[in-house]
C-alpha positions as CSV (number, residue, x, y, z in Angstrom):
1,M,-39.8,-73.0,-106.1
2,V,-41.7,-76.0,-104.9
3,R,-39.7,-78.3,-102.8
4,V,-40.3,-82.0,-103.7
5,M,-39.6,-84.5,-100.8
6,N,-38.5,-87.9,-101.7
7,P,-41.0,-90.5,-100.2
8,S,-38.0,-92.6,-98.8
9,V,-36.8,-89.5,-96.9
10,R,-40.2,-88.9,-95.4
11,L,-40.2,-92.7,-94.4
12,L,-36.9,-92.4,-92.5
13,P,-38.3,-91.0,-89.1
14,N,-41.1,-93.6,-89.0
15,A,-38.5,-96.3,-89.7
16,I,-36.5,-95.2,-86.7
17,T,-39.6,-95.2,-84.6
18,V,-40.3,-98.8,-85.7
19,L,-36.8,-99.9,-84.8
20,A,-37.2,-98.3,-81.4
21,L,-40.4,-100.4,-80.9
22,C,-38.6,-103.6,-82.1
23,A,-35.6,-102.9,-79.7
24,G,-38.1,-102.4,-76.8
25,L,-40.0,-105.7,-77.5
26,S,-36.7,-107.5,-77.9
27,S,-35.9,-106.7,-74.3
28,V,-38.7,-109.0,-73.3
29,Q,-37.4,-111.8,-75.4
30,F,-33.9,-111.3,-73.8
31,A,-35.5,-111.4,-70.2
32,L,-37.3,-114.6,-71.0
33,S,-33.9,-116.2,-71.8
34,H,-32.5,-114.6,-68.5
35,N,-30.1,-112.4,-70.4
36,Y,-30.8,-109.2,-68.5
37,M,-27.8,-107.4,-69.7
38,L,-29.1,-107.5,-73.3
39,A,-32.6,-106.6,-72.0
40,I,-31.3,-103.4,-70.5
41,G,-29.2,-102.7,-73.5
42,A,-32.2,-103.1,-75.9
43,I,-34.3,-100.6,-73.8
44,G,-31.3,-98.2,-73.9
45,V,-31.1,-98.6,-77.7
46,A,-34.8,-97.8,-77.9
47,A,-34.3,-94.6,-75.8
48,V,-31.5,-93.5,-78.2
49,L,-33.6,-94.1,-81.2
50,D,-36.6,-92.4,-79.6
51,S,-34.5,-89.3,-79.2
52,L,-33.5,-89.2,-82.9
53,D,-36.7,-89.8,-84.7
54,G,-38.3,-86.6,-83.8
55,R,-35.2,-84.5,-84.5
56,I,-34.7,-86.1,-87.8
57,A,-38.3,-85.5,-88.7
58,R,-38.0,-81.8,-87.9
59,L,-34.7,-81.5,-89.8
60,L,-36.1,-83.1,-92.9
61,D,-39.5,-81.3,-92.6
62,A,-41.1,-84.7,-92.5
63,T,-43.3,-84.4,-89.5
64,S,-46.8,-85.9,-89.7
65,K,-49.7,-86.7,-87.5
66,M,-49.2,-90.4,-88.2
67,G,-45.6,-90.2,-87.1
68,A,-46.6,-88.5,-83.8
69,E,-49.2,-91.2,-83.0
70,L,-46.7,-94.0,-84.0
71,D,-44.1,-92.5,-81.7
72,S,-46.5,-92.5,-78.8
73,L,-47.5,-96.0,-79.3
74,S,-43.9,-97.1,-79.6
75,D,-43.0,-95.2,-76.4
76,A,-45.9,-97.0,-74.5
77,I,-44.6,-100.5,-75.5
78,S,-40.8,-99.8,-75.3
79,F,-40.8,-97.9,-72.1
80,G,-43.9,-99.0,-70.4
81,V,-44.8,-102.6,-71.2
82,A,-41.3,-103.9,-71.9
83,P,-39.7,-102.7,-68.6
84,A,-42.7,-103.9,-66.5
85,L,-42.4,-107.4,-68.1
86,V,-38.6,-107.4,-67.6
87,L,-39.1,-106.6,-63.9
88,Y,-41.8,-109.2,-63.5
89,I,-39.7,-111.9,-65.1
90,W,-36.8,-111.0,-62.9
91,H,-38.9,-111.1,-59.7
92,T,-41.7,-113.5,-60.4
93,D,-43.7,-114.1,-57.2
94,T,-46.8,-116.2,-56.3
95,Q,-48.6,-113.5,-54.4
96,G,-49.3,-111.3,-57.5
97,L,-47.8,-108.1,-56.0
98,G,-45.1,-108.0,-58.6
99,W,-47.7,-108.2,-61.5
100,V,-49.8,-105.5,-59.9
101,T,-46.9,-103.1,-59.7
102,S,-46.0,-104.0,-63.3
103,L,-49.5,-103.1,-64.4
104,V,-49.4,-99.9,-62.4
105,F,-46.2,-98.9,-64.2
106,A,-47.5,-99.6,-67.6
107,V,-50.7,-97.8,-67.0
108,C,-48.9,-94.7,-65.8
109,I,-46.7,-94.6,-68.9
110,V,-49.8,-94.7,-71.0
111,L,-51.5,-91.9,-69.0
112,R,-48.3,-89.9,-69.2
113,L,-48.1,-90.2,-73.0
114,A,-51.9,-89.4,-73.4
115,R,-51.4,-86.2,-71.3
116,F,-48.4,-85.3,-73.4
117,N,-50.4,-85.5,-76.5
118,T,-53.3,-83.5,-75.2
119,L,-50.9,-80.7,-74.1
120,L,-49.4,-80.2,-77.5
121,D,-52.2,-78.0,-78.7
122,V,-52.4,-76.1,-75.4
123,E,-50.9,-72.6,-75.5
124,K,-48.0,-72.3,-73.0
125,P,-45.7,-69.5,-71.9
126,P,-42.3,-69.4,-73.7
127,Y,-40.3,-70.7,-70.7
128,A,-42.5,-73.8,-70.5
129,N,-41.0,-75.3,-73.7
130,E,-37.7,-75.8,-71.7
131,F,-39.4,-78.4,-69.4
132,F,-41.3,-81.6,-69.4
133,T,-44.3,-82.1,-67.2
134,G,-43.2,-85.1,-65.2
135,V,-40.4,-87.6,-66.0
136,P,-40.5,-88.5,-69.7
137,A,-41.2,-92.0,-70.9
138,P,-37.6,-93.1,-71.9
139,A,-36.1,-91.8,-68.6
140,G,-38.9,-93.5,-66.7
141,G,-38.4,-96.8,-68.3
142,L,-34.7,-96.9,-67.5
143,L,-35.2,-95.6,-63.9
144,A,-37.6,-98.6,-63.3
145,L,-34.7,-100.9,-64.2
146,L,-32.2,-99.2,-61.8
147,P,-32.5,-102.0,-59.1
148,L,-31.8,-104.6,-61.8
149,I,-28.8,-102.6,-63.0
150,L,-27.3,-102.4,-59.5
151,T,-27.9,-106.1,-58.9
152,L,-26.1,-107.1,-62.1
153,E,-23.1,-104.9,-61.3
154,F,-22.9,-105.3,-57.4
155,G,-24.7,-108.5,-56.8
156,D,-27.8,-108.9,-54.4
157,G,-28.4,-106.3,-51.7
158,W,-31.1,-104.3,-50.2
159,W,-31.8,-102.9,-53.7
160,S,-32.8,-106.2,-55.0
161,A,-35.3,-107.2,-52.3
162,K,-38.8,-107.6,-53.7
163,P,-40.5,-105.0,-51.5
164,V,-37.8,-102.4,-52.5
165,V,-38.2,-103.1,-56.1
166,W,-42.0,-102.9,-56.0
167,A,-41.9,-99.7,-53.9
168,W,-39.3,-98.3,-56.4
169,T,-41.5,-99.2,-59.4
170,V,-44.5,-97.4,-57.9
171,A,-42.4,-94.4,-57.1
172,V,-41.2,-94.1,-60.7
173,A,-44.7,-94.5,-62.0
174,L,-45.9,-91.6,-59.7
175,L,-43.0,-89.4,-61.1
176,L,-44.3,-90.2,-64.6
177,I,-47.8,-88.9,-64.1
178,S,-46.7,-86.0,-61.7
179,R,-46.6,-82.4,-62.6
180,I,-43.0,-82.0,-61.5
181,P,-40.9,-80.0,-64.1
182,T,-38.0,-81.7,-65.6
183,L,-35.5,-80.2,-68.0
184,S,-35.8,-80.9,-71.7
185,L,-32.7,-81.4,-73.7
186,K,-34.5,-80.3,-76.9
187,T,-34.1,-76.6,-76.2
188,V,-30.4,-76.8,-74.8
189,R,-28.0,-74.9,-77.1
190,A,-24.3,-75.0,-76.5
191,P,-22.2,-71.9,-77.1
192,A,-19.5,-72.0,-79.8
193,K,-16.8,-71.9,-77.2
194,A,-18.1,-75.0,-75.4
195,I,-18.2,-77.3,-78.5
196,A,-14.7,-78.6,-78.2
197,P,-15.0,-79.4,-74.4
198,L,-18.3,-81.1,-75.1
199,L,-16.8,-83.3,-77.8
200,V,-14.0,-84.3,-75.3
201,L,-16.7,-85.0,-72.7
202,V,-18.7,-87.2,-75.3
203,G,-15.5,-89.2,-76.0
204,L,-15.0,-89.8,-72.3
205,L,-18.6,-90.7,-71.8
206,A,-18.3,-93.3,-74.7
207,A,-15.2,-94.7,-73.2
208,A,-17.0,-95.1,-69.9
209,V,-20.0,-96.7,-71.4
210,I,-17.8,-99.2,-73.3
211,Q,-15.6,-100.1,-70.3
212,Y,-18.2,-99.9,-67.5
213,P,-21.7,-99.8,-69.1
214,L,-23.8,-100.6,-66.1
215,I,-21.9,-98.2,-63.8
216,A,-22.1,-95.4,-66.3
217,L,-25.9,-96.0,-66.8
218,A,-26.5,-96.1,-63.1
219,A,-24.5,-92.9,-62.5
220,G,-26.5,-91.2,-65.3
221,L,-29.9,-92.2,-63.8
222,L,-28.8,-91.0,-60.4
223,L,-27.6,-87.7,-61.8
224,Y,-31.0,-87.3,-63.6
225,L,-32.8,-87.8,-60.2
226,V,-30.6,-85.2,-58.6
227,H,-31.3,-82.6,-61.2
228,I,-35.1,-82.6,-60.5
229,P,-34.9,-80.1,-57.5
230,Y,-32.8,-77.8,-59.7
231,A,-35.4,-78.1,-62.6
232,V,-38.2,-77.2,-60.0
233,R,-36.3,-74.2,-58.8
234,R,-35.5,-73.0,-62.3
235,Y,-39.1,-73.4,-63.4
236,H,-40.6,-71.4,-60.5
237,W,-37.9,-68.7,-60.9
238,L,-38.7,-68.2,-64.6
239,A,-42.5,-68.2,-63.8
240,N,-41.9,-65.2,-61.5
241,H,-39.6,-63.3,-63.8
242,P,-41.2,-62.7,-67.2
243,E,-38.2,-60.4,-68.2
244,A,-36.1,-63.5,-68.5
245,W,-38.3,-65.6,-70.8
246,N,-36.9,-64.7,-74.2
247,V,-33.2,-63.8,-73.2
248,P,-30.2,-66.1,-73.4
249,L,-28.8,-68.1,-70.5
250,R,-26.0,-65.5,-69.9
251,E,-28.4,-62.7,-69.6
252,R,-30.5,-64.7,-67.2
253,R,-27.5,-65.2,-64.9
254,A,-26.9,-61.4,-65.0
255,I,-30.6,-60.8,-64.0
256,R,-30.3,-63.3,-61.2
257,R,-27.0,-61.7,-59.9
258,S,-28.4,-58.2,-60.0
259,R,-31.4,-59.2,-58.0
260,S,-29.3,-61.1,-55.4
261,T,-27.1,-58.0,-54.9
262,R,-30.2,-55.9,-54.5
263,R,-31.4,-58.1,-51.7
264,L,-28.0,-58.1,-49.9
265,R,-27.5,-54.2,-50.2
266,L,-27.6,-52.6,-46.7
267,R,-28.2,-49.0,-45.7
268,R,-25.5,-47.0,-44.3
269,P,-26.1,-45.8,-40.7
270,K,-26.7,-42.1,-40.1
271,L,-23.8,-40.6,-38.2
272,P,-23.5,-37.1,-36.8
273,R,-21.5,-34.6,-38.7
274,V,-18.3,-33.0,-37.5
275,A,-16.8,-30.0,-39.5
276,G,-13.1,-30.3,-40.0
277,A,-10.5,-27.7,-40.5
278,S,-10.7,-27.9,-44.3
279,G,-14.4,-27.5,-44.3
280,I,-15.1,-31.1,-45.3
281,T,-17.9,-32.7,-43.4
282,V,-16.8,-35.9,-41.5
283,R,-19.1,-38.3,-39.9
284,L,-18.0,-39.8,-36.6
285,P,-20.2,-42.0,-34.4
286,R,-20.7,-40.9,-30.7
287,N,-22.3,-42.7,-27.8
288,G,-24.7,-41.2,-25.3
289,N,-22.0,-39.4,-23.3
290,G,-20.7,-37.5,-26.3
291,H,-17.6,-39.7,-26.5
292,V,-16.2,-40.5,-30.0
293,V,-16.5,-44.2,-30.9
294,R,-13.4,-45.6,-32.5
295,G,-13.6,-49.3,-33.4
296,M,-14.9,-51.2,-30.3
297,R,-13.6,-48.8,-27.6
298,T,-15.0,-45.3,-26.7
299,F,-12.8,-42.4,-26.0
300,P,-13.7,-39.0,-24.6
301,P,-13.2,-35.9,-26.7
302,D,-9.6,-35.1,-27.4
303,S,-9.5,-31.9,-25.2
304,Q,-10.9,-33.7,-22.1
305,D,-8.7,-36.8,-22.6
306,R,-5.5,-34.6,-22.9
307,N,-6.3,-32.5,-19.8
308,R,-7.1,-35.7,-17.8
309,R,-3.8,-37.3,-18.6
310,R,-1.8,-34.2,-17.7
311,S,-3.5,-34.0,-14.2
312,W,-2.7,-37.6,-13.4
313,R,0.9,-37.1,-14.5
314,R,1.3,-34.1,-12.2
315,I,0.3,-36.1,-9.1
316,G,2.5,-39.1,-10.2
317,L,-0.3,-41.7,-10.2
318,R,-1.8,-43.7,-13.0
319,Q,-5.4,-44.3,-13.7
320,R,-6.9,-47.7,-12.9
321,G,-7.6,-48.2,-16.6
322,D,-4.0,-47.8,-17.5
323,R,-2.8,-50.8,-15.5
């Protein structure tokens, strides 16, 4: 049976990509009118649409080479050019350093997307599909706006100073073109038992975004930065354990626990053997004088200790150690 695809259905992913492009460009228009709240919101909408177009294309089996190229061009404008212009409009300077940092950020976004497209046809190990190489473009575009978000919420501070904003923009640009592994949400699968708690969490997140949008966005960006060391550690662990590449997350945890217990396992000390009355071999530690070690104190053998106590009792004196 031949499956006939409706042309309008094939057009849907590309239409979402174009909407993301329009949202990203609209942020520049909002910044020109000094409405930075809407400018940040427009780039956030572009990020949400960018996360949907690829998934919808795969679900509808409507992926195409044109859609992939259109998605890359849209990301370059929405998350590279638009945030750079928003930051430049916010901190316009006469020395030109703000414009230089904006250019550096836009160029790094384009380089990051070009590298992403070239790596699509490169064969990678199975675990590499769980990670991005460097910070992805939507996250980078929103991270660059973090000083502006903090300024709108908390007012002017050290985070709104021009040198800090320029240094932060360059740092985010370097994260974009770096080879630091970051987690990819495309391969995350929630178990059936976690669906209900996740839906409750989504409701709480939606309430936080509606009531405190800037604080929720800033907290999410900071959490994303915090996860990078964990992603690096997980990437290197998977690279060194091929047996965990194609197993579920629960089995990976079991492998990690088993290896950690093997590292902590200690050898038992070799103790001399003493034959008991029942013939069962009992190991008791002794020191160099042949005294039995019990806890932290050493005692002579039972026969010697009993005779010594009787001899002192006959004389009527006590040992010095009994005082």
